[in-house]
C-alpha positions in Angstrom: 0.0 0.0 0.0 1.4 3.4 -0.9 2.2 5.9 1.9 -0.3 8.3 0.4 -3.1 5.7 0.4 -2.2 4.8 4.0 -2.4 8.4 5.1 -5.8 8.8 3.5 -7.1 5.7 5.3 -5.8 7.0 8.6 -7.5 10.4 8.1 -10.8 8.7 7.2 -10.5 6.4 10.3 -9.8 9.3 12.6 -12.7 11.3 11.2 -15.0 8.3 11.6 -13.9 7.4 15.1 -15.9 10.0 17.0 -19.2 9.1 15.3 -18.6 5.4 16.0 -17.8 6.2 19.6 -21.0 8.1 20.2 -23.8 5.5 20.3 -27.4 6.5 20.8 -29.4 5.4 23.8 -29.5 5.4 27.5 -30.7 7.9 30.1 -29.0 10.7 32.0 -30.1 11.9 35.5 -29.5 15.6 36.2 -29.9 17.1 39.6 -31.6 20.5 40.0 -31.9 22.5 43.2 -35.6 23.4 43.0 -38.8 22.4 41.4 -39.5 24.4 38.2 -43.2 24.9 39.2 -44.3 25.0 35.5 -42.4 24.4 32.3 -42.9 27.6 30.2 -39.5 29.4 30.0 -41.1 32.2 28.0 -42.9 33.7 31.0 -40.2 33.5 33.6 -36.4 33.7 33.9 -36.2 31.5 37.0 -33.1 29.3 37.0 -34.7 26.0 38.1 -37.3 26.4 35.3 -34.8 27.1 32.6 -32.5 24.3 33.7 -35.3 21.8 32.9 -37.5 23.4 30.2 -34.8 24.7 27.9 -34.3 21.1 26.6 -37.8 21.2 25.3 -37.5 24.3 23.2 -35.3 26.2 20.7 -34.6 29.9 20.0 -34.1 31.5 16.6 -30.4 31.3 17.2 -28.1 29.3 19.5 -25.1 30.7 21.3 -21.9 28.8 21.2 -19.5 28.6 24.2 -18.0 32.0 23.2 -21.5 33.6 23.2 -21.6 33.9 19.4 -24.9 33.4 17.5 -25.3 30.2 15.5 -28.3 29.0 13.5 -31.1 27.2 15.4 -34.7 27.6 14.3 -33.5 30.2 11.9 -31.0 28.8 9.4 -29.8 32.3 8.2 -30.4 36.0 8.7 -29.7 39.3 7.0 -29.2 42.7 8.8 -30.3 45.7 6.8 -27.5 48.3 6.0 -29.3 50.9 8.2 -29.7 48.3 11.1 -33.4 48.9 11.2 -34.5 45.4 10.2 -33.3 41.8 10.4 -34.8 39.2 8.1 -34.7 35.5 9.2 -35.1 32.5 7.0 -36.5 29.6 9.1 -35.7 25.9 8.8 -38.0 23.8 6.7 -39.7 20.7 8.0 -39.4 21.5 11.7 -42.2 20.0 13.7 -43.6 20.6 17.2 -43.7 17.6 19.5 -47.4 17.2 18.8 -46.8 16.9 15.0 -47.8 20.4 13.9 -45.4 22.2 11.5 -43.3 25.1 12.9 -43.9 28.3 10.8 -43.2 32.0 10.9 -46.5 32.5 12.7 -45.1 30.7 15.7 -42.3 33.3 15.9 -44.7 36.3 15.5 -47.1 35.0 18.1 -44.3 33.9 20.4 -42.8 37.3 20.6 -45.8 39.6 20.3 -48.1 37.6 22.6 -45.7 36.1 25.1 -42.0 37.0 25.2 -42.3 40.7 24.9 -45.0 40.8 27.6 -43.9 38.1 30.1 -40.2 37.3 29.8 -38.5 39.9 32.0 -35.3 40.2 29.9 -37.1 40.2 26.6 -39.7 42.6 27.8 -37.1 45.1 29.1 -34.4 44.6 26.4 -36.3 43.7 23.2 -39.7 45.3 23.5 -38.5 48.9 23.4 -36.4 48.1 20.2 -38.9 46.1 18.2 -41.4 48.2 16.1 -43.1 45.1 14.6 -42.7 41.5 13.3 -43.7 40.7 9.8 -44.1 37.2 8.2 -43.2 36.4 4.7 -44.9 33.1 3.8 -44.4 30.1 6.1 -40.6 30.5 6.6 -39.8 34.2 6.5 -39.8 36.6 9.5 -38.6 40.2 9.6 -38.0 42.1 12.8 -38.6 45.9 12.2 -36.7 48.0 14.7 -37.3 51.5 16.1 -33.5 51.9 16.2 -30.5 49.8 15.5 -30.2 47.3 18.3 -26.6 45.8 18.6 -27.6 43.2 21.1 -30.5 41.7 19.1 -29.0 38.4 17.9 -27.6 37.6 21.3 -31.1 37.9 22.7 -32.7 35.3 20.5 -31.4 32.0 22.0 -33.5 29.5 23.9 -32.6 31.1 27.2 -33.6 34.7 26.2 -36.3 33.9 23.7 -37.7 30.4 23.6 -40.3 30.0 20.8 -43.7 28.6 21.8 -46.4 27.0 19.5 -48.9 29.6 18.2 -51.6 26.9 17.8 -51.6 26.3 21.6 -51.0 29.9 22.8 -52.6 32.3 20.4 -55.7 34.0 22.0 -55.0 32.5 25.4 -53.6 33.8 28.7 -50.0 32.6 28.6 -49.8 32.6 32.4 -52.6 30.1 32.8 -52.3 28.0 29.6 -52.5 24.3 30.3 -49.5 23.8 28.0 -47.4 25.3 30.8 -47.8 22.0 32.6 -47.7 19.7 29.6 -45.3 21.7 27.3 -45.0 21.2 23.5 -41.7 22.4 22.0 -39.5 21.8 19.0 -36.4 20.9 21.2 -34.3 17.7 21.4 -36.4 16.3 24.1 -40.2 16.1 24.6 -42.2 16.2 27.9 -43.2 12.9 29.5 -44.0 13.5 33.2 -43.6 15.8 36.2 -43.9 14.8 39.9 -43.7 18.0 41.9 -40.6 18.3 44.2 -39.5 14.9 42.9 -38.6 14.7 39.2 -39.3 15.8 35.6 -38.9 13.2 32.8 -38.2 14.1 29.2 -37.9 11.6 26.3 -35.9 11.8 23.1 -37.6 13.7 20.2 -37.3 11.3 17.3 -38.2 14.1 14.8 -35.6 16.6 16.0 -34.3 18.7 13.1 -30.6 18.0 13.8 -29.8 14.6 12.3 -28.5 12.1 14.9 -29.4 14.3 17.9 -30.2 13.9 20.6 -28.2 10.8 21.4 -29.8 10.1 24.8 -33.2 8.4 24.9 -34.2 9.9 28.2 -33.5 12.9 30.5 -34.5 12.8 34.2 -34.3 16.0 36.3 -34.3 15.0 40.0 -35.2 17.8 42.4 -32.5 17.7 45.1 -32.3 21.0 47.1 -29.3 20.1 49.2 -25.9 20.5 47.6 -24.3 17.8 49.7 -27.0 15.4 48.9 -26.5 16.1 45.2 -22.8 15.3 45.4 -23.4 12.1 47.3 -25.9 11.1 44.7 -23.4 11.7 42.0 -20.8 9.6 43.8 -23.3 6.8 44.3 -24.2 6.8 40.6 -27.7 7.9 41.4 -27.2 11.1 39.5 -25.1 11.6 36.3 -24.7 15.4 36.1 -24.7 18.4 38.4 -24.9 21.9 36.9 -23.4 23.7 39.9 -20.7 22.3 42.2 -19.0 24.4 45.0 -15.2 24.2 45.2 -15.1 22.0 48.3 -17.4 19.5 46.5 -15.3 19.8 43.3 -12.3 18.8 45.4 -14.2 15.8 46.7 -15.1 14.7 43.2 -11.8 15.2 41.6 -10.1 11.9 40.6 -13.3 9.9 41.3 -14.5 9.2 37.8 -16.0 12.7 37.4 -15.5 15.3 34.7 -15.4 18.9 36.0 -15.7 22.1 33.9 -15.8 25.8 34.8 -18.1 28.3 33.1 -19.6 31.8 33.7 -22.9 30.7 32.1 -25.6 28.2 32.9 -29.1 27.3 31.7 -30.7 30.4 33.2 -28.1 32.9 31.8 -24.5 34.1 32.0 -22.5 36.6 34.1 -24.8 36.1 37.1 -24.6 38.3 40.2 -26.0 37.4 43.5 -28.0 40.6 44.3 -29.8 42.0 47.4 -32.9 43.9 46.2 -34.5 46.6 48.3 -38.3 47.2 48.0 -38.2 51.0 47.5 -42.0 51.2 48.0 -41.6 50.4 51.7 -40.5 53.0 54.2 -37.4 51.2 55.7 -35.9 49.9 52.4 -36.9 53.2 50.9 -34.6 55.0 53.4 -31.3 55.6 51.7 -29.5 55.8 55.1 -30.6 52.3 55.9 -29.5 51.0 52.5 -26.1 52.7 52.9 -25.7 51.2 56.3 -26.6 47.7 55.1 -24.1 48.1 52.3 -21.4 49.2 54.8 -22.3 46.4 57.2 -22.0 43.5 54.7 -18.6 42.0 54.1 -18.9 40.8 50.5 -15.4 39.3 50.4 -16.3 37.1 53.3 -19.3 36.0 51.3 -17.0 35.1 48.3 -14.8 33.1 50.7 -17.3 31.4 52.9 -20.5 31.1 50.9 -19.2 30.9 47.3 -16.0 29.1 48.5 -13.9 31.4 46.3 -16.0 30.6 43.2 -16.5 34.1 41.9 -15.5 37.6 43.0 -16.9 40.6 44.8 -19.2 42.6 42.6 -17.6 46.0 42.2 -20.2 47.5 39.8 -23.8 47.1 38.8 -22.7 45.5 35.5 -20.7 42.3 35.7 -17.0 42.3 34.9 -17.6 39.6 32.3 -19.1 42.4 30.1 -15.7 44.3 30.2 -16.6 47.0 27.7 -19.5 48.2 29.8 -18.2 47.5 33.3 -17.4 50.4 35.6 -14.6 48.9 37.7 -14.7 50.2 41.3 -18.2 51.7 41.1 -19.1 50.2 44.5 -15.8 50.9 46.2 -17.4 53.4 48.6 -19.3 50.5 50.1 -16.4 48.6 51.6 -17.3 47.1 55.0 -17.2 49.6 57.9 -19.4 48.7 60.9 -18.7 51.9 62.8 -19.8 54.1 59.9 -22.8 51.9 59.3 -23.9 52.4 63.0 -23.3 56.2 62.7 -25.5 56.5 59.7 -28.3 54.5 61.3 -28.1 56.7 64.4 -28.1 59.9 62.3 -31.2 58.6 60.4 -33.1 58.1 63.6 -33.0 54.4 63.5 -31.9 53.9 67.1 -31.7 50.7 69.0 -34.7 49.6 71.2 -34.5 48.0 74.6 -33.8 44.7 72.9 -30.9 46.1 70.9 -32.9 46.1 67.6 -33.1 49.0 65.2 -35.3 47.2 62.6 -36.6 43.9 61.5 -36.8 43.1 57.8 -38.1 40.2 55.9 -35.9 38.7 53.2 -37.2 36.4 50.4 -35.2 33.9 48.3 -35.1 30.4 46.9 -34.2 27.6 49.3 -30.9 27.1 47.4 -29.8 30.5 48.7 -30.1 29.7 52.4 -26.4 30.0 53.0 -26.3 33.5 51.5 -29.2 34.8 53.7 -27.6 33.2 56.8 -24.4 35.1 56.2 -26.4 38.3 55.7 -28.2 37.6 59.0 -25.0 37.1 60.9 -23.4 40.3 59.4 -26.3 42.6 60.0 -27.1 41.4 63.6 -24.4 43.6 65.1 -26.0 46.6 63.5 -29.3 45.8 65.2 -30.9 44.7 62.0 -32.8 41.4 62.3 -33.7 39.4 59.1 -36.9 37.2 58.9 -36.2 34.6 56.3 -38.9 33.4 53.9 -37.8 30.7 51.5 -40.1 30.3 48.5 -40.1 28.3 45.2 -39.8 30.3 41.9 -43.6 30.7 41.3 -44.3 31.8 44.9 -41.4 34.2 45.0 -42.4 35.7 41.7 -45.9 36.4 43.1 -44.6 37.8 46.4 -41.9 40.1 45.0 -43.1 41.2 41.6 -46.9 40.9 41.7 -47.8 41.6 45.4 -44.7 43.6 46.3 -44.9 41.8 49.7 -41.2 42.0 50.8 -38.6 44.2 52.3 -35.5 42.5 50.8 -35.1 39.9 48.1 -32.1 37.8 47.3 -31.9 37.2 43.6 -29.3 35.9 41.2 -29.6 38.3 38.3 -27.9 37.1 35.2 -26.5 39.9 33.1 -26.1 37.9 29.9 -23.5 39.0 27.3 -24.9 42.5 27.0 -26.4 44.9 29.5 -29.5 45.1 27.3 -30.1 41.4 28.1 -30.0 41.2 31.9 -29.3 44.6 33.4 -31.9 46.9 31.9 -34.7 44.8 33.3 -33.4 45.5 36.8 -33.1 49.3 36.7 -35.2 50.8 33.9 -38.5 52.3 35.1 -40.3 50.7 32.2 -39.5 47.3 33.7 -41.4 47.8 36.9 -44.4 45.5 37.1 -45.6 42.0 37.8 -43.2 40.2 35.3 -41.0 37.9 37.3 -37.4 38.8 37.8 -37.7 42.3 36.4 -37.2 45.6 38.4 -37.6 44.1 41.9 -36.6 47.3 43.6 -39.3 49.4 41.9 -36.4 51.8 41.0 -37.2 55.0 39.0 -34.5 57.4 37.8 -35.1 59.3 34.5 -31.4 59.9 34.0 -30.6 56.2 34.3 -33.5 55.4 31.9 -32.1 57.9 29.4 -28.6 56.5 29.6 -29.8 53.0 29.0 -31.9 54.1 26.1 -29.0 55.9 24.6 -26.6 53.0 25.1 -29.1 50.6 23.4 -29.2 52.6 20.2 -25.5 53.3 19.6 -23.7 51.1 17.1 -20.2 51.1 18.7 -19.4 49.3 22.0 -17.0 52.1 23.1 -19.8 54.8 23.1 -22.3 52.4 24.5 -19.9 51.6 27.3 -19.5 55.3 28.2 -23.3 55.5 28.7 -23.5 52.4 30.8 -20.6 53.5 33.0 -22.3 56.9 33.6 -25.5 55.0 34.6 -23.5 52.8 37.0 -22.2 55.8 38.9 -25.8 56.9 39.6 -26.8 53.4 40.5 -23.9 53.0 43.0 -25.1 56.3 44.6 -28.8 55.4 44.7 -28.3 51.8 45.8 -31.7 50.3 44.6 -29.8 47.0 45.0 -26.6 45.9 46.6 -24.6 43.8 44.1 -22.9 41.2 46.2 -20.9 38.5 44.4 -20.3 37.6 40.7 -20.8 33.9 40.7 -19.0 31.4 38.5 -20.1 27.8 38.0 -18.4 24.4 38.1 -20.4 21.6 36.4 -19.7 18.0 37.0 -20.7 14.7 35.3 -19.7 11.1 35.5 -17.0 10.0 33.1 -19.3 7.5 31.6 -21.0 10.5 29.8 -19.5 13.0 27.4 -20.4 16.3 25.6 -22.7 17.9 28.2 -22.9 21.7 27.5 -23.5 23.4 30.9 -23.1 26.9 29.4 -26.3 26.6 27.4 -30.0 25.8 27.9 -29.5 22.8 25.6 -27.3 21.1 28.2 -27.8 17.5 26.9 -28.6 18.1 23.2 -25.3 16.4 22.2 -24.6 14.4 25.4 -24.0 10.6 25.0 -23.2 7.7 27.2 -19.7 6.4 26.5 -20.0 3.3 28.6 
């Protein structure tokens, strides 16, 4: 055999090897920290919901590990020279899990009737930019824009804009639609069953539009709130994948047949910041002196070290450092811990200690998975005479209490910024984002100058000029303190070595995963 012929055969063999090593079949069990409540990711940005439901749906685009848009339900797109429209060409032959064909009407109804009204990040970041959505036959969709919107394509993946079926949602109330509990998507897996606080089971979609995917036959999401229990389940082969693992647990898992990977993104979003939100509609959180004292009384580096176990960094600005071009480094430097100054400001504001040593008692709401964070806050604020009453709620209950009823003093929320401030920051601070939509402007913060700076930044074509506007807004936010930005959190995901190709940085975590042995 000639050397050239041998080389060709070797290349062919190497190219064929991965496909041969990726058999289809088997199940994967993934642990999630909370029950999703429902399975409609277009009406909430709650992490537990997206961790499960994103495998059922698709966006117009997908984001790769670097955050760059790739084709998903849209196979191509064209941006007009003036930036005022984007035309999408949709894939042919895509079917919903119930057999209906996917068409441009699904995109139009999905955005106009659901996403732009109920998805906090889409409502705040996309709704102000979109003038209208036009269909061109069954497979053409054009977004008309009020102004150029540089962040648009990065806001159209399954996390930021999952597409729902028009034939099930048109003319209905998306918040109460029965399909929220028995979802129908286009994604790699289809819904099978949901036992509350126990598990959600998804089955392989045999008609998925990507040939050969998914490779797994079954996904089981087990609800395990306790992190230590999750790790023990992984070591006992009762669970195959954990989306979030703390550094001490990662050390336990290392060298024990487990793959570990680090990322700043997860199913619910990227560049996430653990944030303390103040209800500005209530007298005490509405008192700037109290907010300043709380900021001075909280040692955020201690939270990084003892709660996040070093997995992240102190948040030094309202926009995460992962969006470097918009980040204002050191914006929160004035709020370094200083207990003496915190007590002085409380005294000056008339918030004096009572006979029991207390100045004030505040309730704090959060998911059960955030218990360690609120316990650290309780310990740090007690010396100031501030008592915290903890209320742990699931995503649906917290959304009602915080955003619909406004029944809280403080709320502990992981706000994911995404890859652009228009995705995950605007919805926190713009006055147009105040309302009942879950995980929007929890503080109820209003500042016309901040609104104008965000509106200006959203319309500029160059990141340098946009960054200037965002940095100016952050200086105001650091002064007004509608929130205290605590810790930028990173993620370590883990899975058993008998599996490969999980993608923990995206909602489609198991689209390409396969069982290697």
